[in-house]
Every structure is written in structure tokens, then in C-alpha cells.
N, C-alpha and C positions, 0 to 999 in steps of 0.2 A: 504495498498499498503506499501511495506514494505523502508526503508528507504532505500534511495539512493547510500548510501556509501557500504550498503549489498552485492553490484557486487561485490566487490572486491574483492575477494575469496584468496586463502589462495594459490594459484595457480599463481595466478596471480605475471608479476614479473614486467610490467612495464603499465604507463597508455599514454594514446594516446587527448590528445581533439581537435576536433573539436575547431574552433575562432569562426563567425560572426552566431545570434542564439543559441551558446551551452555558450563562455567562456566573450562570447561580445554582450551590446544588439542592433544591428546592423540592424537588419532582416528590423524590419520601412522605417531607412532611405535606402534602398536600395532598398523596393520597392518601397519610392517617387523615387529614382533617376532613376529608372528606367521608370514610370510615363512621366516623367518628359524630357527623352526625348523619347518618345513615340508622344508626344506631338507633342516636338519639330521637329520630322526625320519623324511627318506623318503616322506611323502604326501601327495596332491597336493589342493591348496586356492587360491583361488580370496577377491581384497581383497571379492567380492561376498557371499562366504560370510558371512563373516568379518560382515557390516556388515548380513545379514541379522538376527544378530541383536543386534547391538549393546546395548546393556546388562546384557548378560545374561555371569554372573561368567564367570573364565576356562574355567574347570574342565568346566565345564556344556554352555560352546557344544563340550568337546573331548567326552564327551560324546554330545550327538549329532553331531552333526558324525562321531563316531568312527566311529558307529553306524550313520548313513546313509553314509558313504561306504568303509567296511570299511580304517579304519585301522592298527585294528590293533595300536595303542599306548596302552600305559595311560596312560586322561584326567590320573591323578595328576603323570603324566613330561611329557605337554603339558603344562598348566597350570606348573610346575614351566619348563620351559625356554623356558616362553613368556616365563613371567616373569626368567626368568636375563638374556634379550633384548632386552625393555623397560629396564630397567635401563641398561643397556649399549650403546643405542639412546640411548635419553635423557642418560645422559654425554656422548656425542659428541654432541649436537645442543646441550650446557647446559639452562640452565635452563627450565623449563612455562612457555609464554606463556598470560594468558587471553586470554578470545575477549570480545572487553571490549563493546563491547555489546550483553553478557550481563549482565557483573560487575559494569556502569550501572548496570544495576535493582535490585542484591543493596544496594548502595550507597544509592542512593537510596532507599530503602524499610529501612533501618536503623534499629531503635528507633523504624520507624514500624507496621512486623508483623511478630509472629512468623517466620521463615523454617529453614527443614531442608535440609539436602544428603540424597537420593538416591539411591546410586549402586549399582551394580555391582559395584565397586573395592571391592577388601579393605579393608579401613578401615589398616592403614596405609601403602597407594599408597593413599588417599585425603586421609588427612593434607598427605603429599608434596607433589601435587599442591596443596591448598589452600595450604600455606603459600609455595611457590613464584609463587604467584600473591598472597598477599599477604591471604588472603580467611578464615585460620580465623575471627578475629575477626568475624567477621558474620556465621555461622549457631551461632542457636540447638542446635539435635542436627542429628548428623550419622549416618544410619543407611546401614551396608554391606552386607557381601553376607556378614559379617562374623555377620551383627547379625540375620537371619533363619536361618527354615527353607529360603523355598521367592521366589526370588530375581524379575527380572525379567523374564518378564513377566508375569507372579502380583503383585497387587498389595499385596504384604505390606509388600516395602520401602517405597510412599509410603504407607500405610496405617497403618502404626508412625512415620510424621515427623507425620499426622494428630492421631494420639494423644497426641504428643508434648506438641504446642500447643492440648489441649486442643479442637478443633475438630470438624467433620462435614465429611469429601470433600469435599461443595458446596463449601464455603465458602473453598475452597483450589484450587491453582492448580499447575502442574506445568508448569516449562520446560526440551523433552526433548528431546533431536534425534535418538534412539535408537528404531529400530524396538519391541524389545525394550519398551520404557518408555512410547514410544506408548500401547505391548496395555495396559500398566499401569495407566495415568492410566484414561484410557477403564473397563477395568474398576473398576478401584476408588471410579471415582463423581464423578470431580475434573474442573473446566476445567483444559484443555491448551490450553499453545503448542508449537503445533512452528515448534522454532526453525530448526529449518534456511533455509524463504527468507531469514531476516535476516542470515544470517550470509555469504551472497556481496557 
């Protein structure tokens, strides 16, 4: 397998990074929070159901899965409960750790190319995770679920990042681990690195 940085070819003028599961090792905490939520609110849930929509904001996941599986629970209540458990589990686990292989790329290209974060997290959650991994200063812009009308898998998150950098989609590469984000990058016309093969 080539080095992941080899994907940044000479035609690339901007880098876009997903956050959860790409820069920050938060996916296990999110899965724990979802399972705790399902137990409290008494609905059926598997990790695979969540991973299939990884990168999509919590309330949207609750809407989609609730409709599909008949949860009969207000998506806002699901989202609020899940966030509560996420921060509880995070407090127990301690500081969020970085996914160093990907974070190293951001450090390598800091001040060399414009870089953005495009995440399905809320702005508050994204800023906390970036602060935990000492990465806030690396990025020119952070596009969150609070900044878009159509979250991943719609490409709006990444297209806003492209616009902020003053570039064209084809001039940008997205580093992403989530199924929804991968769809968003492809449909938005950006180059894509699925980081999952490099995470093991």
C-alpha cells in the first residue's frame, strides 16, 4: 500500500478533513453513547446501523432509523439523550485522542495548503474535539452540522469548505472514514481518500 500522503498530488490545492473517526478517535465513544441511548429509550439498535450513517448528524440519524425501525421516539429527544451519554462516556474515558496518521498530514500541510474540517458534528462538539487533539489552529475554516441545510451524505458540507478556500471541487481532496461523508465527497466532485485502510 502506498503512503497515504501520496494521494496529495500536484493538482491538489486544498485539503478537507472529516473529524470523527478521521482526525479524532471518537467513533467508539459515539457507538457507546448510541447503545446507552437505545437502552434508556428502549429501541432496537446495532453498531452497524449507526456506522452505515457515520458522518450524518445525530438528529438526522434518529429521524431515518426511527422511521425505518419504528422507534416512536422524538428524534430531538434521541439526539439530546445521545449527546448526554456521549459527554458522560467521554468524561469517563478522558481526553479524546487523535488519529495520528491523519493528523500528521494536517501538520505536514499547515501553512502549505488551505485546510478545512467538514463534519457532521455540532460546532460545539467539533471545537471540543479539535481542542482535545490540539488541532484547532491547523484549519482555516470548520464547517459543521450547524452551518448547513443539507448534511452529509449531501455534499453541502464539503462544498462550503471548497467555497471558503476559493477553490473548485476537483482541486480539493477529502479525507473521510464515514459512509455518508464518502458519498458526499464523491457526489460533490472532490477527490477522496477513504482513510479506513490506513487506520489498522
